[in-house]
N, C-alpha and C positions, 0 to 999 in steps of 0.2 A: 811592521809599519802600520797595518790596518788597526791593530790594537791601540798604537799610539794616537792615531787619528781619532778613534772612538773615545779614547780617554781625554783628549784635547777638547773634542766636542762637548762632553760631559762637564768638564771643568768650565769651559766658556759658557755653557748654559747655566751652570750654578752662579757664575759671577754675573751674568744678566739678571738672574732672578734676584740675587742679593741686591744689585744695583736698583732694580726696579722697586724694591721695597722701601727705598729711600725717598720719602715724600718731602718736597721742598715747598714751603708756604709761599703764597704770592703776597702776603701782607705782613709777615715778621719773620726774618732770618737774623740770628744773633751772630752767625759766623760771617765775618766780613771777606772771607776767601783770600786774604792776604797775610794770614798768620795772626790776625788779631780778631777780637770779638767786641760786641757791645752789649750792654745791659739794658734791659733784662734778657737773659738767656732764654727764658719762656715768658712771653707777654700773655699769660693765661693764669687762671686761678688754681695754682697748685699750692695751696695754703700749708704752712708749717712743713716744709720739705725736710726729709732726712734721707741720707745716702750712705750706702756702704760700698766698698771696693772689694772685689775678689780677682786677684790677678790683673787682667786688663779690662775687666768689665765693671761698670758702675751701675748700681741700681737705686732708684729713687722712689720713695712712696710719699704720700701727702695726706692731709685730712681730707675726708670726702663727706663728713656729716651725715645728713640723711640721704644723699644721692647714692644710687645703686645702679650697676655694680660699684663697690666702694674699694678703698685702698688701691689706687692706681699704682701700676709698676711701670716705671720708664727706665729705659736702658740707654746708656751712652758708653763710648770708649774714650772721649776726650773732654768731658764735663761741659761742652758747649753745645754739641749736637745731640738731641734726645729724640727717642721714639717712645710712643705709648705702646707697650707690648702686651699688657694683661692687666687683670685686677685680681687681688688676692681674696676678696670678699664677694661672694655671689649674692648672698642674702644676709640682711641684718638680723641679728636675734636680740631679744625674743621676737619671733616672727608675728606673734599676736600684737605686739606694739608697732613694729615698723612695717607691717602690712598697711598701715595707715600712715599718712604723711606726719612727719616729725621734724619740722624746720629747726635747723640748727643743732639737732641732737645727733646721737650716733657716734661716728668716728672722729675723735679729737686727737690731734698732734701725735701721729704714730712715730715709732722708731724702728729702724730695719738694721738687723746685725746678722753676721755670718759666724756660726760657731759650730765646730766639729762636723763640717760637712753639710750643715743645714743653715738655711736662711730663716730667721725669725722676724716677725713683726708684732709689736706690742702696741696697744693703744688704750686710751681710756674713755669709756663711755660715761658721762658725768652722772648718769642716773643708775648705772648698774655696776660699774667697777672696771677692772683691768681685764682686758682679753689678750690671748696670744694665739698666732696662727703661724704655720711653718711649712716649708717644703725643701725638697733637695735641688729644685730648679725653679727660678722665679718666673720663668715663662711658661711653666707648666701648672699642674693642679696644685692648690694649696689645701691644707688640712682644714678640718672644721674648727671653728674657734673654740678656745678653752677659756673659761672664766677663771683667771688666776687669783683674783682678790675681789670679792663683792664689797660694794659700798657706794655711798652717795658722795659726789663731789671729787672723786678720784680721777685726775687727769694727767696728761703730758708726761707719761712714763718712758723710762729707758732702761733696758737690761744691761748688765755688766757682769762677765765672768772673769774673776781675778786669777793670778797665776796659781794661787793656792787651792784652786778649784771652788772657792766660795763664789756664790752668784748673789747678785744684788738687784734691786729695782728702785731707781730714783724717781720722784714724782712731785707734782704740785697739787694744789687744791682749787677747785672752782668755788668761789665764794657764793655763788647763787644757789648751791646745793649743800655745801659743807658748812656754810655759815662763817667762813673766814677764808682769806686768801692771802697773797703776798708771803707764803710760806713754802719752803721746799723740804721734802722728807725722803727718807731712805728705809727700805725693808730688806730683810734677807729672803732670798729666792731659792727654791730647790734646784739642785743641779741641772735637772733636766728642764727647768723654766717653766713648769706647770703650775706651781702654787706658791703662795707666799707662806714663809715659815715663821714670820714674826709680824708684830705690829708695826706700823710706821713710826719712825721717830723723826721729829723736826730737826733738821741739821743747818737751817738757815732761815733768818727772819729779815724780810726785806722792807717791813713797814716804814722804817725811818728813812733809808736812802734809795731803796729800790722797789717802790709799790708795784703791785701786780707782777711780780716775779714769777715766772712759769716755764713751761716749754723745756724741761730738763734733757740735757744729753751728757752722759757720763763717759769719761775716758781716763786712761792713765799713760803718763809719759814721764820718763826719767824719775821714776819713783814718786811722782806727784799724782794725786787724783784731781782731775778737773771736772767741774760741772759748767757747761756752757748753758746760759739761761737768759732769755730775754726779760727785759723790765721796762716799766714806764708807760706801757699801753701799746696796742697793736700799731696805731698810726703815728705815735708820738714817742716811742721809746728808743732803747739803746741795747747793745749786746753786752751782757755781763758775763765774766768768767770767775769762778770761784776756784781756789787751789788749797790742797792739804795734803800732808804726808799720811794722814789716816782718813780712811774713807768715811769715818763718822764725824770727822772734823777735829777741831774747829778750822773753819775755812776763812781765808783772807779773800778779799775782793778787788776786782779791777774792771772798769769799763774799757772794752778793747775796740768797740766800733760804735759810732754815732753819726748823725746826720751832718753836723758841722755846717759848712757853707754849700753843700751839695742840694740838689732837688729831691734826693732819695730820702723820704721821710721814714721813721721808725725801722730803720734797717737792723733786723734781728731775727731770731729763731730759725735755726737750721743746722747744718752738719759740717763739722770738721772732717776733711778727707785729704789723703795724700795721693801722690802719683807714683808709678813704678820707678820714676827717675828721682824721687825724693823731694818733690815740691809739695807744698801744702796749701790748700784752698779752702774756702768757706762758702756754703750755699745757703742763701736766706731768702726771705721774702720782703716785699714792700706793699703796704696797703694802698691800693689806688681805687678805692670806693667801687664804682659800678664795674671796673675791670677785674676786681678781686685782689687777691694777694699774689703778686706776680713775682717771678723767680729771678734772683740775681746771684752771680758768681763773683767772689772776691779773693784777691791773692792774700795769703796769710804767711807771716814770718814769725819765728820764735826769738825773743830777746830776754835774757835773764829768766828763761823758763816761764815766760808770759807770752801768749799769742797777741799779735798785732794784725788786725784784719783791715784790709783796704790799704789806703795810702796814708802814712803819718807824715804829713808835710811839715808839721811844727815840732816833731820829735817828742811828743808828750806821752807816748805809749798808746795813744787811742787813735785809730785810723778813721778815715772817711771813705765812703763807698766810691768806687771807680765806675765810670760810664763807658770808658774805653780802655782795653788792655791787651797785651800780648797773650795768646791762647797758652793754656797749660802745656807743658812739655811731657807728654805721655809715652814718649818713645816711638811714635809713629804719626802718620797722617790719615785722617779719616774723612769720609765724604759728608758734605752738608745733609742734614736730616732733621725733619721737624715732626711733631705729632700730626697725625692725619686730620684733616679738617673735612674734606669733600667725601661724598658717598653716592655711588650709583645704585646701592641697594641690590647688588647682584649676588651677594653671599648668603649662606644659610644661617649666618648669626648677624646680629646687629654689629655695626662698626664699633670699635673701642672708644670712639669720640662720644658716643651717646650714653647718657645715664638718665634713669627714671628718678622720680622725686620720692618714691617709696618703693618697697619690695614689689616687683612686677607680678602681674598674674598672666597666665598662658593665654587667656582669651583677649588680651588687650592688642595683640599684634600677630602678623603672619609674615615671614620672609618669603614673599612670592617669587622664587627664583625663576620659575618658568616665565613670569612676566617681567622680571627684573624690577619689582617694585617692593616697597615696604607697605604692607596693608595695615592701617590703623583702624580698629573698630571703634565705633562710638561707645562710650562708657558712661553709665549713669552712676553718679555719686551722690548719695543721700546727704542732706543736711549741710550743704556747703554754701556759704555766701557768695563766694567768687572763686577764682581759680587758685587762690592761696591754699584752699583746701582739697584740690585735685591731686591724687596720687599718680595719675597716668600722664603726667607731663614728661615729654621725652625731649631732652635738651642737651646742648653742649656748651662748652665755655666760649666767652668771647676771646678770639685768638690775637688780637692786636688793637691799637688804640683807634685805628681807622680801618674799616673793611665794608664789603658789601656781601650780603648773604642772599642767595637766590635758590628758589625751589620750584619744581614743576609737580603739580599734583592733579589728580582727578577725584571729584567727590561723587559718591554714589549713596545718597541718603535713602532711608526707608521711607517710602512715600506715605506710610500710614501715620508718620508722626511729624510734627513740625517742631522746629527749634534745634534739630541736629545741626552740628557745625563742625568744621575742620579749621583750626586756627594756625597761623604761622606767627609766632609771638616773641617778644623779649619780656623775660620773666625776672621779677625781682620783689622787693616789698611794694613797689608800684609795678604795674605791667600794662603793656599795650599790644594789641595783635591786629592783623589783617585776616579776615576769615570769609569763608562761604558758608552761608547758613540757608537751611531750608525753611521757608516761612509760608504763611497762609496765601501769599501772593507770588509764590515761586521762589527761585533762588536769588539771593541778594548778597552782594559784597559789602562787608562791614569793616569799619576801624572801631574798635571798642578800646576803652582805656579805664583802668582802675587805680585810683591813688589811695595810698594807706591800706592796701589790700589785707595786710595782716591784722588790721583793726575791724575787718568784717564789712568795709565799705562796698557799695554796689557799683558794678560797671556802668560807664557812661557811653553812650553811642556818639562817636565823634563824627562819622560819615557812613552813608549807606547809599547803594545804588543796585537796581535790579540787573541781573546778568542772565544770559541764556546758556552759556557755555558751561560744561561741567568740568572741563580742563582748563586750568588757569596757570599763569606763572606769577609768583609773588616774590616780593624783593623788599629787603630791610637794608638800608644804607646807614651805616654808623660812622659819625665823624668825631673829632676830638671833643673830649668833654662827655662822651657817650650820648650824643644827640642822634636820635633815630628818625629816619624818614621812611615812609611806607609807599611802595609803588606796586602796580600790577601790569600784566600784560596778556593779551589773548593769543599773541602769535609768537612769543619769546624773543622779539626783536625790538619792539617799541614799547617802552615802559611809561606808565602815566603816574604821577604822584597821586597819593590818595590819603584824605584826611589831614591830620595835623602833625607837627613834630612832637616827639615824645622824648623826654629826658630820662634815660634809664637809671634805675637805682640798684644797689646791691640787694641780695636777699639776706636771710638770716646767717651770718657769718661767711656767706659766699658772694662772689661777684654776680652781676646780672648774667643770665644765659639766654640762649636763643634756640628755638625749635618748635615743637608741635603739640597740639592738643585736640583730640577728637572726642566729642561729647554729646550726649543726648539728655534732654531735660526730664525724662520720666522713666520710671522702671517698666521694662518689658522683657519678653523672652528672646528677643532678637532686635537687631538694629542695622544701620547702614555702616559704611566705612569710606575710607579715603585711601587711594593708592598714591603713595609718594614715589615719584619716578626718579628723582635726584635732588641732591642738595650740593650747593658749591659755594665756596668762599673765594672772593677776588677783590681786587682794589676797588 
């Protein structure tokens, strides 16, 4: 009896721990709790999503561009409720390049696949070529990246292992580097997936009917090879599917998903997946400007060996996106769960919601577990016109159309130097922030704004006022249309609007992000810091 009680207690404890790990957002939940879901399933910038299923587990990855850690790993059991559980890429290589900020470069349109007991992710870096990384468990450590094929303009690749043990890699071209686009190609891959065995061969030309065709995903079903590929542009395009009995072609084409009469623009680029019960689904993104490329889930059915995605109300073989639908039948029910947004900075490592804008350096931050704070040290960055050039931006994605982000922090500037500051900001090609700065006249609260930051413009002071306190509460309220308002409080209860309204803009291929910058204006052998006590997202 005693043994049974102990076992029951351990089981109960494990169940409690599992339940406690399910974070439920206060600002966006796709699961309606009644057997249905609403789109988007993730109102956050998980661009170019790809998904694979192994048994009852779904793993998603997405483009991360210059943001590090990169290659996010999200897990789900029902395709609606997702957790951010890991990153596959700890540092971008070559490190000499990506230790400096490289807006819009880095990881483009990855593909995730499971093959012979291992998970593989392939991606294209438009300046260096195709990389591969792998693991036996996606929530654990991933291998170091391997350069599978070097080259300029090689992007949007997808591996495929055929029944005859031959391996292939489909891909597209970035016109900005390759000098041509709207072309899809295929190459032979070594059986272990580590190197290209042939030159790329063009297998589809989209110039006439499907400009900017890219984002390849290669599958096989009922003897047909299928290439799922978006075309027509990120915000205005459609989902194209190509079909052939021979992997090298020729391919016939069909548009299987388009905006139609819905508000979901540019529905394309993603993953065909199935459930253990035999249903088919498609995950894709929608470009929502400052909010980034948000993630949708669509039903998929097969008709005459062609997929139809979404709802085909006029029976023309091309579906339109759904906004509300019955949840996938995965053979069970799972609790509501969302990627974590809040942080009390009590752990030894940064929360997974945070990314730097370049490979981080050890002296940028300290997880001060004893105090329960994240300590950001002021960083001097030479030869930058504004924060567009700052690599030590620590940011997370916008989590919903409307939300309020609040933080408590304490600023400890080095009194020898003036101009040190800690900022709470919204970052994109335009940015604005509320900050505390150490000036010749003491501490001041500022709102600064920089429009067209990527073009080297100078920050403008919108508002400023002296403050005597070093501990403050800062708040950014985001409303529909990515309209941002800044507020501050000295007691954590009463918040006062500060400065003017700011309209957030996307960054380079990414949505606007929110977070911190700790900066000093001159080079020295030491400096001040800010202790971030907590960060929270609410309505």
